[in-house]
C-alpha positions in Angstrom: -26.2 -137.7 -27.4 -23.5 -135.6 -29.1 -21.4 -133.3 -26.9 -20.3 -129.9 -28.1 -16.6 -129.4 -28.7 -14.6 -126.7 -26.8 -14.6 -124.7 -30.0 -18.3 -124.9 -30.4 -18.9 -123.9 -26.8 -16.6 -120.9 -27.0 -18.1 -119.8 -30.3 -21.6 -120.2 -28.9 -20.8 -118.1 -25.8 -19.1 -115.4 -28.0 -22.2 -115.3 -30.2 -24.6 -115.0 -27.2 -22.4 -112.3 -25.7 -22.5 -110.3 -28.9 -26.3 -110.4 -28.9 -26.4 -109.4 -25.2 -24.0 -106.5 -25.8 -26.3 -105.2 -28.6 -29.3 -105.5 -26.3 -27.5 -103.6 -23.5 -26.6 -100.8 -25.9 -30.2 -100.5 -27.1 -31.5 -100.5 -23.5 -28.9 -97.9 -22.4 -29.7 -95.5 -25.3 -33.5 -95.8 -24.6 -33.4 -95.5 -20.8 -34.5 -92.2 -19.2 -33.6 -93.4 -15.7 -30.1 -92.4 -14.9 -29.5 -95.1 -12.2 -30.8 -97.8 -14.6 -28.5 -96.4 -17.4 -25.5 -96.5 -15.1 -26.3 -100.1 -13.9 -26.7 -101.3 -17.5 -23.4 -99.6 -18.5 -21.6 -101.3 -15.7 -23.0 -104.7 -16.8 -22.2 -104.0 -20.4 -18.6 -102.9 -19.6 -18.1 -106.1 -17.5 -19.5 -108.3 -20.3 -17.4 -106.5 -22.9 -14.3 -107.3 -20.9 -15.3 -111.0 -20.5 -16.1 -111.2 -24.2 -12.7 -109.8 -25.1 -10.9 -112.3 -22.8 -12.9 -115.2 -24.3 -12.1 -113.9 -27.8 -8.4 -113.8 -26.9 -8.6 -117.4 -25.6 -10.4 -118.5 -28.8 -7.9 -116.9 -30.9 -4.9 -118.4 -29.0 -6.4 -121.9 -29.3 -7.1 -121.4 -33.1 -10.9 -121.4 -32.6 -11.1 -118.0 -34.3 -9.3 -116.9 -37.4 -9.6 -113.1 -37.9 -10.3 -111.8 -41.4 -7.4 -110.6 -43.5 -6.6 -107.0 -42.8 -7.9 -104.5 -45.4 -5.3 -102.5 -47.3 -5.2 -98.7 -47.1 -6.9 -98.3 -50.5 -9.9 -100.4 -49.4 -10.2 -98.5 -46.2 -10.1 -95.1 -48.0 -12.8 -96.4 -50.5 -15.1 -97.3 -47.6 -14.5 -94.0 -45.8 -15.3 -92.0 -48.9 -18.5 -94.0 -49.5 -19.6 -93.4 -45.9 -18.8 -89.7 -45.8 -20.1 -88.7 -49.2 
């Protein structure tokens, strides 16, 4: 039996959290019950905070390498494509 590395476990949890956050957002936007909406928003906010903390840990351990930052020209090009 092969065990998962720390990197694999962290990336797995990050991936699951991203899926959960998407599901919460969909549920919130489709809920007519205000109390349910508020509860889901609280859970989502808590999960977002946990996700960010785990992301920071992953980044500090070298488990996650962010993409190279786009330059201003590329950003402007995307903006113009979206707004036109």
